[in-house]
C-alpha positions as a Python dict, from the first residue, in 0.01 Angstrom:
ca = {
    (1, 'M'): (0, 0, 0),
    (2, 'R'): (184, 319, -115),
    (3, 'L'): (51, 476, -426),
    (4, 'V'): (94, 763, -670),
    (5, 'L'): (-192, 852, -892),
    (6, 'C'): (-155, 1019, -1224),
    (7, 'D'): (-455, 1138, -1426),
    (8, 'G'): (-538, 1436, -1636),
    (9, 'N'): (-880, 1466, -1458),
    (10, 'R'): (-771, 1588, -1119),
    (11, 'I'): (-1118, 1570, -971),
    (12, 'L'): (-1166, 1200, -1042),
    (13, 'C'): (-805, 1133, -931),
    (14, 'E'): (-870, 1310, -591),
    (15, 'A'): (-1208, 1127, -553),
    (16, 'L'): (-1030, 776, -622),
    (17, 'A'): (-760, 880, -382),
    (18, 'A'): (-1013, 943, -105),
    (19, 'I'): (-1160, 601, -162),
    (20, 'L'): (-834, 428, -162),
    (21, 'E'): (-721, 601, 151),
    (22, 'A'): (-1047, 507, 321),
    (23, 'R'): (-955, 153, 247),
    (24, 'G'): (-621, 170, 419),
    (25, 'H'): (-396, 265, 128),
    (26, 'Q'): (-155, 571, 136),
    (27, 'V'): (-160, 811, -170),
    (28, 'A'): (173, 971, -161),
    (29, 'A'): (110, 1203, -457),
    (30, 'I'): (-164, 1308, -721),
    (31, 'T'): (-23, 1430, -1046),
    (32, 'T'): (-192, 1531, -1364),
    (33, 'T'): (87, 1477, -1635),
    (34, 'P'): (305, 1189, -1721),
    (35, 'A'): (611, 1375, -1645),
    (36, 'D'): (500, 1479, -1304),
    (37, 'G'): (387, 1116, -1244),
    (38, 'V'): (741, 997, -1315),
    (39, 'G'): (873, 1262, -1089),
    (40, 'A'): (644, 1161, -806),
    (41, 'V'): (744, 802, -842),
    (42, 'A'): (1111, 908, -819),
    (43, 'A'): (1042, 1113, -507),
    (44, 'H'): (809, 867, -320),
    (45, 'G'): (895, 529, -434),
    (46, 'P'): (541, 386, -446),
    (47, 'D'): (445, 26, -465),
    (48, 'V'): (212, 108, -759),
    (49, 'V'): (148, 399, -983),
    (50, 'L'): (-197, 439, -1145),
    (51, 'L'): (-130, 590, -1474),
    (52, 'D'): (-381, 748, -1708),
    (53, 'L'): (-373, 675, -2080),
    (54, 'R'): (-576, 921, -2281),
    (55, 'R'): (-677, 939, -2642),
    (56, 'G'): (-454, 1199, -2828),
    (57, 'D'): (-181, 1175, -2561),
    (58, 'S'): (-141, 798, -2527),
    (59, 'A'): (234, 824, -2624),
    (60, 'G'): (322, 1038, -2313),
    (61, 'G'): (152, 785, -2084),
    (62, 'L'): (327, 492, -2245),
    (63, 'A'): (654, 664, -2230),
    (64, 'A'): (608, 723, -1863),
    (65, 'A'): (522, 366, -1797),
    (66, 'R'): (830, 260, -1989),
    (67, 'T'): (1050, 503, -1784),
    (68, 'I'): (906, 401, -1451),
    (69, 'R'): (954, 27, -1525),
    (70, 'Q'): (1316, 84, -1640),
    (71, 'C'): (1423, 326, -1385),
    (72, 'Y'): (1211, 237, -1088),
    (73, 'P'): (1158, -136, -1106),
    (74, 'G'): (1021, -152, -758),
    (75, 'T'): (707, 40, -862),
    (76, 'A'): (452, -148, -1055),
    (77, 'V'): (233, 30, -1326),
    (78, 'L'): (-145, -3, -1339),
    (79, 'V'): (-284, 176, -1646),
    (80, 'L'): (-643, 306, -1592),
    (81, 'S'): (-770, 429, -1918),
    (82, 'S'): (-1079, 557, -2103),
    (83, 'L'): (-939, 374, -2407),
    (84, 'T'): (-1079, 30, -2471),
    (85, 'E'): (-906, -75, -2793),
    (86, 'R'): (-696, -395, -2780),
    (87, 'A'): (-413, -190, -2936),
    (88, 'A'): (-399, 23, -2623),
    (89, 'C'): (-393, -258, -2387),
    (90, 'S'): (-119, -440, -2587),
    (91, 'A'): (88, -116, -2591),
    (92, 'A'): (50, -74, -2223),
    (93, 'R'): (177, -430, -2187),
    (94, 'R'): (473, -383, -2402),
    (95, 'A'): (552, -68, -2204),
    (96, 'G'): (592, -280, -1892),
    (97, 'A'): (261, -219, -1720),
    (98, 'G'): (146, -484, -1485),
    (99, 'G'): (-226, -409, -1548),
    (100, 'F'): (-470, -224, -1777),
    (101, 'L'): (-823, -147, -1673),
    (102, 'G'): (-1101, 69, -1831),
    (103, 'K'): (-1200, 379, -1614),
    (104, 'D'): (-1554, 236, -1601),
    (105, 'Q'): (-1445, -53, -1382),
    (106, 'S'): (-1577, -66, -1027),
    (107, 'V'): (-1375, 48, -738),
    (108, 'D'): (-1354, -297, -602),
    (109, 'R'): (-1212, -412, -929),
    (110, 'I'): (-941, -142, -914),
    (111, 'V'): (-852, -219, -567),
    (112, 'T'): (-840, -583, -631),
    (113, 'A'): (-605, -510, -941),
    (114, 'L'): (-377, -292, -722),
    (115, 'E'): (-332, -589, -477),
    (116, 'V'): (-254, -832, -751),
    (117, 'I'): (-8, -599, -928),
    (118, 'A'): (169, -515, -607),
    (119, 'T'): (246, -876, -540),
    (120, 'G'): (392, -929, -892),
    (121, 'G'): (74, -1038, -1070),
    (122, 'A'): (-81, -901, -1382),
    (123, 'V'): (-441, -783, -1437),
    (124, 'F'): (-554, -694, -1799),
    (125, 'D'): (-891, -568, -1892),
    (126, 'P'): (-1081, -806, -2142),
    (127, 'A'): (-1016, -546, -2398),
    (128, 'G'): (-665, -714, -2427),
    (129, 'P'): (-549, -957, -2683),
    (130, 'G'): (-747, -1276, -2712),
    (131, 'H'): (-1066, -1144, -2554),
    (132, 'A'): (-1381, -1033, -2739),
    (133, 'R'): (-1552, -704, -2734),
    (134, 'P'): (-1877, -594, -2886),
    (135, 'A'): (-1837, -475, -3248),
    (136, 'G'): (-1614, -185, -3289),
    (137, 'G'): (-1410, -277, -2973),
    (138, 'R'): (-1595, -61, -2735),
    (139, 'R'): (-1848, -107, -2465),
    (140, 'P'): (-2200, -13, -2579),
    (141, 'A'): (-2262, 363, -2525),
    (142, 'F'): (-2522, 451, -2273),
    (143, 'P'): (-2810, 671, -2415),
    (144, 'P'): (-2804, 1002, -2250),
    (145, 'C'): (-3166, 1045, -2314),
    (146, 'A'): (-3245, 781, -2061),
    (147, 'L'): (-3147, 1015, -1768),
    (148, 'T'): (-3401, 1281, -1670),
    (149, 'P'): (-3288, 1647, -1648),
    (150, 'R'): (-3273, 1612, -1269),
    (151, 'E'): (-3060, 1299, -1290),
    (152, 'K'): (-2825, 1461, -1541),
    (153, 'E'): (-2779, 1748, -1280),
    (154, 'V'): (-2695, 1492, -1012),
    (155, 'L'): (-2460, 1320, -1249),
    (156, 'R'): (-2284, 1650, -1320),
    (157, 'R'): (-2251, 1709, -940),
    (158, 'I'): (-2103, 1363, -902),
    (159, 'V'): (-1845, 1444, -1161),
    (160, 'A'): (-1775, 1762, -977),
    (161, 'G'): (-1704, 1559, -664),
    (162, 'Q'): (-1983, 1692, -447),
    (163, 'S'): (-2081, 1504, -144),
    (164, 'T'): (-2447, 1396, -56),
    (165, 'V'): (-2514, 1680, 163),
    (166, 'Q'): (-2363, 1943, -68),
    (167, 'M'): (-2585, 1828, -357),
    (168, 'A'): (-2896, 1819, -152),
    (169, 'D'): (-2835, 2152, -13),
    (170, 'E'): (-2767, 2318, -340),
    (171, 'M'): (-3056, 2140, -521),
    (172, 'K'): (-3279, 2228, -221),
    (173, 'I'): (-3401, 1869, -176),
    (174, 'T'): (-3371, 1619, 111),
    (175, 'T'): (-3077, 1386, 144),
    (176, 'S'): (-3314, 1078, 105),
    (177, 'T'): (-3448, 1226, -227),
    (178, 'L'): (-3091, 1301, -352),
    (179, 'R'): (-2994, 933, -266),
    (180, 'T'): (-3286, 813, -476),
    (181, 'Y'): (-3159, 1022, -764),
    (182, 'V'): (-2814, 888, -729),
    (183, 'K'): (-2941, 536, -717),
    (184, 'N'): (-3135, 592, -1039),
    (185, 'V'): (-2825, 723, -1204),
    (186, 'L'): (-2619, 434, -1099),
    (187, 'T'): (-2878, 192, -1211),
    (188, 'K'): (-2943, 360, -1551),
    (189, 'T'): (-2574, 387, -1630),
    (190, 'G'): (-2486, 37, -1505),
    (191, 'S'): (-2243, 178, -1262),
    (192, 'H'): (-2131, 15, -938),
    (193, 'S'): (-2017, 333, -782),
    (194, 'R'): (-2019, 712, -808),
    (195, 'L'): (-1664, 707, -929),
    (196, 'Q'): (-1741, 464, -1210),
    (197, 'A'): (-2049, 682, -1307),
    (198, 'A'): (-1839, 982, -1313),
    (199, 'A'): (-1572, 817, -1535),
    (200, 'L'): (-1854, 691, -1767),
    (201, 'A'): (-2008, 1040, -1786),
    (202, 'A'): (-1666, 1195, -1876),
    (203, 'R'): (-1606, 937, -2151),
    (204, 'Q'): (-1946, 943, -2312),
    (205, 'D'): (-2067, 1304, -2229),
    (206, 'L'): (-2385, 1185, -2047),
    (207, 'T'): (-2455, 1493, -1855),
    (208, 'G'): (-2541, 1749, -2119),
    (209, 'D'): (-2631, 2082, -1995),
    (210, 'A'): (-2863, 2010, -1700),
    (211, 'T'): (-2853, 2358, -1531),
    (212, 'G'): (-2665, 2587, -1772),
    (213, 'Q'): (-2425, 2663, -1483),
    (214, 'D'): (-2092, 2547, -1375),
    (215, 'V'): (-2108, 2301, -1077),
    (216, 'A'): (-1838, 2359, -815),
    (217, 'G'): (-1748, 2089, -573),
    (218, 'T'): (-1492, 1903, -370),
    (219, 'P'): (-1363, 1549, -427),
    (220, 'Q'): (-1601, 1367, -171),
    (221, 'L'): (-1807, 1064, -254),
    (222, 'A'): (-2010, 1044, 70),
}
């Protein structure tokens, strides 16, 4: 499947691209603004575009979805959003999106949605009309205090896209110890993958200031 990814968080976007390519899909372009996303669709003619819908700039994402469906009908739109309100899901549907998923969905769920949408189907997150959410329309927030300082540091490094080896080296611990920390982070956040944990961390600010320093990394999820 040929894809274009458009998300304001380039690190997460590149991490998702690496996973999708490892599963046999082709990522033709990665963009960070709705306008660039539309341009990439025009240039590459993908089967599906994954489009970010962010709080404070949802109009730009919705306009891009509408333009893509009107001008490039061969490209389906999957909105991958940190917004969970029913109104956002309904707006994406009206704009012509074939699907709407929260960013805290597992990678398997995202891949399945892509396959369904590429063949003309529709996949909408339960936040959509007719489905119940907990009070307030949001998934329950994960309490940051449940993570230890060391686990918060690991989560920050996951968000930065660091590999297992890079994290272990910089934290001066063995890879087996690092994997234990990662497992604890995934368990405590209820995440199925590092990508899902990173998306959850970005949305709920779970990492705090574990080290007091910026974490540099590359988009690897090994």
